C-alpha positions as CSV (number, residue, x, y, z in Angstrom):
1,M,125.6,32.9,105.2
2,T,123.5,34.6,108.1
3,D,124.2,37.6,110.3
4,V,124.3,37.7,114.1
5,L,121.2,39.4,114.6
6,G,119.7,36.1,112.9
7,N,118.2,37.3,109.2
8,T,117.2,34.5,107.4
9,G,115.1,34.0,104.3
10,K,113.3,31.0,106.0
11,S,113.0,31.8,109.6
12,A,110.0,32.8,111.5
13,S,108.8,36.2,110.8
14,P,110.0,39.1,111.8
15,G,107.3,40.0,114.3
16,A,108.5,36.6,116.0
17,Q,111.9,37.0,115.9
18,D,111.6,40.0,117.7
19,V,109.2,38.6,120.1
20,R,111.8,36.0,121.4
21,I,115.2,38.3,121.1
22,E,113.2,40.6,123.4
23,R,112.3,37.9,126.2
24,Y,115.7,36.7,126.5
25,R,116.5,40.0,126.8
26,L,114.4,40.6,129.8
27,Q,115.3,37.3,131.3
28,S,118.8,38.6,131.3
29,E,117.5,41.9,132.7
30,A,116.0,39.7,135.3
31,R,118.9,37.3,136.0
32,R,120.9,40.7,137.4
33,L,117.8,41.4,139.4
34,V,117.6,38.3,141.5
35,S,120.0,36.4,144.0
36,P,122.5,34.2,142.3
37,K,121.4,31.0,143.9
38,D,117.7,31.7,141.9
39,A,116.8,29.2,139.7
40,L,116.4,31.7,136.9
41,Q,120.2,32.1,136.4
42,G,120.4,28.5,134.8
43,C,117.0,28.7,133.1
44,L,118.2,27.6,129.5
45,R,121.8,28.4,129.5
46,W,123.4,25.7,131.9
47,P,123.1,21.9,130.6
48,V,120.9,19.7,132.5
49,G,122.8,17.9,135.3
50,G,126.1,20.6,134.8
51,G,129.1,19.7,134.1
52,N,130.4,18.9,130.5
53,G,127.2,18.4,129.0
54,R,126.2,18.9,125.2
55,V,123.0,21.3,124.0
56,A,120.7,20.5,120.9
57,V,119.5,23.0,119.0
58,K,115.8,21.2,117.2
59,Y,113.5,21.7,114.9
60,R,109.7,20.6,115.1
61,R,108.8,20.7,111.4
62,K,104.8,20.0,111.3
63,A,105.2,23.1,113.9
64,Q,107.6,24.9,112.5
65,Y,109.0,25.5,115.6
66,A,112.4,25.2,116.6
67,F,113.9,25.0,120.5
68,Y,116.8,23.7,122.8
69,G,117.5,20.3,124.5
70,G,119.1,19.6,127.1
71,L,119.1,22.6,129.4
72,Q,117.4,23.3,132.6
73,T,114.3,25.4,133.2
74,C,113.2,27.5,135.7
75,G,109.5,27.3,135.7
76,Q,108.6,30.8,137.5
77,I,106.3,32.6,135.5
78,W,106.1,35.6,137.8
79,K,109.9,36.1,137.0
80,C,110.6,34.4,133.7
81,P,109.4,35.9,130.6
82,V,110.4,32.9,128.4
83,C,109.0,30.3,130.9
84,A,105.8,32.5,131.6
85,A,105.5,32.3,127.8
86,K,105.6,28.6,127.5
87,I,103.6,27.7,130.4
88,T,100.8,30.4,129.6
89,E,100.6,28.6,126.0
90,R,100.7,24.5,127.1
91,R,98.1,25.9,130.2
92,R,95.9,27.6,127.0
93,K,96.4,24.1,125.0
94,L,95.1,21.8,127.8
95,W,92.1,24.2,128.7
96,E,91.3,24.5,124.9
97,H,90.9,20.4,124.8
98,A,89.0,20.2,128.3
99,L,86.6,22.2,127.3
100,N,86.6,22.2,123.6
101,S,85.8,25.1,121.7
102,K,83.4,24.0,119.9
103,V,80.2,26.2,120.1
104,I,77.3,24.7,119.8
105,T,74.4,27.2,120.8
106,T,73.9,30.5,122.1
107,T,72.0,32.1,124.6
108,Q,70.5,35.8,124.6
109,Y,70.3,37.5,127.9
110,E,67.1,39.9,128.5
111,D,70.0,42.6,128.7
112,G,71.4,41.4,125.5
113,A,74.2,39.8,127.1
114,V,75.3,36.5,124.8
115,A,76.7,33.3,126.8
116,K,77.9,31.1,124.2
117,L,77.2,27.3,125.3
118,I,80.9,25.5,124.3
119,S,80.3,21.2,124.0
120,H,80.0,20.3,127.5
121,G,76.8,22.0,127.4
122,W,78.4,24.4,130.0
123,S,78.1,28.5,129.7
124,L,81.2,31.1,130.8
125,A,81.1,34.2,132.7
126,M,84.2,36.2,133.9
127,A,84.2,38.4,136.8
128,T,87.2,40.9,138.3
129,F,87.5,41.8,141.4
130,T,90.1,44.7,142.5
131,L,90.1,47.1,145.2
132,E,91.5,50.8,146.2
133,H,95.3,51.3,146.4
134,H,97.3,54.3,147.1
135,F,100.7,55.0,145.5
136,G,103.7,54.0,148.3
137,E,102.0,51.2,149.7
138,E,103.7,47.3,149.7
139,L,102.2,45.5,147.4
140,Q,102.2,42.5,150.4
141,S,99.5,44.8,152.1
142,V,96.9,45.4,148.6
143,I,98.0,41.6,148.0
144,G,96.6,40.7,150.9
145,R,93.3,42.6,151.6
146,L,92.3,41.7,148.1
147,E,93.1,38.0,148.8
148,R,91.2,38.4,152.5
149,A,87.9,39.7,150.7
150,Y,88.3,37.3,148.0
151,Q,88.0,34.5,150.6
152,L,85.1,36.1,152.5
153,M,83.5,36.4,148.9
154,W,83.5,32.6,148.7
155,S,82.5,31.6,151.8
156,G,79.0,31.6,153.5
157,K,75.3,31.0,153.0
158,W,75.3,33.8,149.9
159,A,78.4,31.9,148.2
160,V,76.2,28.4,148.1
161,K,73.1,29.9,147.1
162,F,74.6,32.3,144.3
163,K,76.7,29.0,142.9
164,A,73.9,26.8,142.8
165,S,71.4,29.7,141.1
166,G,74.0,29.6,138.6
167,S,75.0,26.4,138.5
168,I,78.3,27.0,138.3
169,V,80.2,24.1,138.0
170,G,83.5,25.9,138.8
171,T,85.8,28.6,138.6
172,V,89.2,29.3,137.3
173,R,90.9,32.2,139.1
174,A,94.0,34.8,137.6
175,M,96.0,37.1,139.2
176,E,97.5,40.0,137.6
177,V,99.6,42.2,138.8
178,T,100.5,46.0,137.5
179,H,101.9,49.0,138.8
180,G,101.1,52.9,138.0
181,M,100.7,56.5,139.1
182,N,98.3,54.7,142.0
183,G,100.9,52.6,143.6
184,W,100.4,48.4,143.0
185,H,97.1,47.4,141.5
186,P,96.8,43.6,141.8
187,H,93.8,42.4,140.8
188,I,91.9,38.4,140.7
189,H,90.3,37.4,137.5
190,C,87.4,34.4,137.8
191,L,86.1,32.9,135.3
192,F,82.3,30.8,136.0
193,I,82.2,27.4,134.0
194,M,78.1,27.1,134.4
195,E,75.8,24.3,133.7
196,G,73.7,25.0,130.7
197,A,72.9,28.5,130.7
198,G,74.4,29.3,134.3
199,M,72.6,32.5,135.6
200,R,69.2,31.7,135.2
201,Y,68.8,35.5,136.4
202,Q,68.8,38.0,133.9
203,H,72.8,38.7,133.7
204,A,72.3,42.4,135.8
205,S,70.8,40.8,138.7
206,A,73.8,38.7,138.8
207,R,76.2,41.2,138.5
208,S,74.7,43.6,140.5
209,D,74.3,40.6,143.0
210,L,78.2,40.1,142.7
211,Q,79.1,44.4,142.9
212,E,77.0,44.7,146.4
213,R,78.7,41.0,148.1
214,W,82.4,42.4,147.3
215,H,81.8,45.9,148.1
216,R,81.0,44.4,151.8
217,V,83.3,41.7,151.7
218,V,86.1,44.3,150.6
219,G,85.2,46.5,153.7
220,K,85.5,43.4,156.5
221,A,88.6,43.0,154.8
222,G,90.1,46.3,155.7
223,G,89.8,47.9,152.2
224,S,87.3,50.1,150.3
225,N,86.2,50.2,146.5
226,V,83.5,51.6,144.5
227,R,81.0,49.1,143.6
228,S,80.7,49.5,140.2
229,L,84.6,49.7,140.2
230,G,85.8,47.3,142.3
231,C,83.6,44.2,140.6
232,V,83.6,43.8,136.6
233,F,81.4,41.1,135.6
234,T,80.6,39.8,131.9
235,V,79.2,36.9,130.0
236,A,82.1,35.5,128.5
237,D,82.8,33.1,126.0
238,I,86.0,30.4,126.1
239,R,88.4,33.2,124.5
240,S,88.2,33.8,127.8
241,I,90.5,30.8,128.8
242,E,93.3,32.8,126.3
243,Y,92.7,35.5,128.6
244,I,92.6,34.6,131.8
245,D,95.4,32.4,131.7
246,K,97.8,34.9,130.4
247,M,96.8,37.7,133.3
248,G,99.4,38.5,135.1
249,I,102.8,37.5,133.4
250,E,100.9,39.7,130.7
251,T,101.7,38.8,126.8
252,V,103.6,41.9,126.3
253,Y,105.4,40.5,122.8
254,R,103.2,42.3,120.7
255,K,103.9,42.8,117.3
256,L,104.0,46.0,116.6
257,D,103.8,48.6,113.4
258,K,107.6,49.7,111.6
259,G,109.3,46.9,113.5
260,Q,108.7,48.0,117.0
261,I,109.7,45.4,119.1
262,S,107.1,45.6,121.5
263,E,104.8,47.5,123.9
264,T,107.3,47.0,126.5
265,T,110.0,49.1,125.2
266,K,107.7,51.9,126.4
267,Y,105.9,52.8,129.0
268,P,102.6,52.3,129.7
269,T,103.5,48.7,128.1
270,K,99.7,47.9,128.0
271,K,97.1,50.0,125.9
272,G,93.8,50.4,127.6
273,R,95.4,50.0,130.9
274,G,96.2,53.9,131.6
275,D,99.4,54.5,133.1
276,N,100.0,50.8,134.2
277,V,102.8,48.3,133.4
278,G,103.1,45.1,133.8
279,L,105.8,42.9,135.5
280,F,107.9,42.4,132.7
281,G,106.9,46.1,131.7
282,L,109.1,46.7,135.2
283,L,111.5,44.7,133.5
284,A,111.8,46.7,130.6
285,L,111.9,50.3,132.1
286,S,114.8,48.5,134.3
287,A,116.8,46.7,131.1
288,G,116.2,50.4,130.1
289,G,118.1,52.1,133.3
290,G,115.1,52.5,135.3
291,A,116.5,51.8,138.6
292,E,112.9,52.2,140.3
293,A,111.4,50.1,138.3
294,G,114.0,47.1,138.8
295,S,113.3,47.8,142.6
296,L,109.5,47.7,142.1
297,W,110.1,44.1,140.0
298,Q,111.7,43.3,143.2
299,Q,109.4,43.7,146.0
300,A,107.2,42.4,143.4
301,Q,108.8,38.9,143.5
302,V,109.0,38.6,147.4
303,S,105.4,39.4,147.4
304,L,104.7,36.7,144.7
305,K,107.2,33.8,145.7
306,H,104.5,31.6,147.0
307,R,101.7,32.8,145.2
308,K,99.7,31.1,142.2
309,H,99.2,32.7,139.3
310,I,96.3,30.1,138.2
311,A,94.1,28.0,140.7
312,T,91.2,26.2,140.1
313,S,88.3,25.0,141.7
314,Q,88.3,21.4,143.1
315,G,85.3,20.5,142.0
316,L,86.1,21.9,138.1
317,L,89.6,19.6,138.7
318,R,87.1,16.3,139.1
319,R,85.2,16.9,136.3
320,L,87.9,17.9,134.2
321,G,90.4,15.2,135.9
322,A,94.0,16.3,137.6
323,S,96.1,17.2,133.8
324,I,94.5,20.4,134.1
325,E,96.5,21.6,136.8
326,L,99.4,20.5,135.8
327,S,102.7,23.0,137.5
328,D,104.4,25.6,136.3
329,N,107.7,23.6,136.7
330,N,106.6,20.7,134.2
331,L,105.0,22.7,131.9
332,A,108.4,24.9,131.4
333,A,110.6,21.7,131.3
334,T,112.8,21.0,128.5
335,E,111.7,19.9,125.4
336,I,110.3,16.3,125.3
337,D,111.3,14.4,121.8
338,D,108.0,13.7,119.9
339,Y,108.3,12.0,116.4
340,G,109.4,13.9,113.7
341,D,111.5,16.3,115.6
342,E,115.0,17.1,113.5
343,L,118.5,17.6,115.1
344,L,120.3,20.7,113.5
345,A,122.8,20.9,115.8
346,I,124.6,19.7,118.8
347,L,126.8,21.9,120.5
348,E,129.5,21.1,123.3
349,R,130.0,22.7,126.5
350,A,132.7,25.1,125.4
351,E,130.4,26.2,122.0
352,W,127.4,27.0,124.1
353,D,129.3,29.1,126.7
354,V,129.9,31.3,124.0
355,I,126.6,31.1,122.3
356,D,125.3,31.7,126.1
357,R,128.0,34.9,127.1
358,R,127.5,36.9,123.5
359,E,123.5,36.8,124.4
360,L,122.8,35.1,121.5
361,R,120.6,32.3,122.5
362,A,117.6,33.6,120.6
363,Q,119.2,34.6,117.9
364,L,120.4,31.0,117.7
365,L,116.8,30.0,117.9
366,N,115.4,32.3,115.8
367,I,118.3,30.4,112.5
368,A,116.8,27.5,113.3
369,Q,113.6,28.3,112.8
370,S,115.0,27.9,109.1
371,G,114.7,24.3,109.9
372,N,118.5,24.4,107.7
373,A,121.1,22.5,109.2
374,Q,123.9,24.1,106.8
375,T,122.3,27.2,108.0
376,V,122.6,26.7,112.0
377,Q,126.1,25.9,111.2
378,D,127.4,28.8,108.7
379,F,125.7,30.8,112.0
380,L,127.9,28.7,114.7
381,V,131.2,29.4,112.5
382,E,130.4,33.1,111.8
383,V,130.1,34.0,115.7
384,G,132.7,32.3,116.5
385,A,131.1,29.4,118.7
386,R,133.2,27.0,115.8
């Protein structure tokens, strides 16, 4: 027999269980803050096709992974913690496959920076772009300046020359948004993928050129910044793909010592970033009674509604194939059966409604993580679904 919290000897580690519970808890808080007509309302709650559709509880033994079948997903990476985790993990795997993370050599630059060359014969570098912002400014206004500056950054003769001199094959751009004592802090991470050793002149020179250019275009876009802070440039390795893909939605479900659930349960949620908190951190504060945090999260959703989290340059898409640019909706879609998936339970609509109403969706998956159909059946009986 199991308990309602999902404790079972064969299930995922306590940290993984807590992560799943936290994601679903924050998703429930997000539902409270959005319109009743928002697709988030039915995400992993309503059966596909509506009506009396049934819900499957499945287990992929080779991956030790429990999941639902037959439920709708919203695919909203800025809003939904559950879909965001799924989208970023699947996109990371796409990139890992496309770039092939096997390191074949290392280049030492004159200033000591190291670039790892991957099997395509490419190397990586990353820059982060931001600008000054002030408490009380609307996010839409700050993002507008940031995006105008970024567009100016990569237009004109300077951009053509910089890309050519660095043998840049293409770029991957990610938006990150946090909030803190100085208000909204949006910033753009840009991963450069380069032929061979990439930046053929000194790494320090590339950084200086980028910082000077960024300082100029920010001014043209109506903003301001300190040269050394507005643009940070580093030579990177393949792990940057994972880092850049998770920016903006933040993997706030880090396991903490002594069984603490996640960094989102306290402020700030992201250590090493001052007092700034990400979008899902705002959701956690809102769930804890922070009305202002909830309002800020709603404001962010208005500003980010039509903005992509990840954007890949056309040149890179041509080299890697369009599949790397799968939409958030496709990446978040309900699992497609894989050979060997095991069916642990089928829930009729009335049974599923009990799980949904009692906010036990995460706990049921934690139980299913055991891969044992009888354990799942015992849990359903215990919570009154059967």
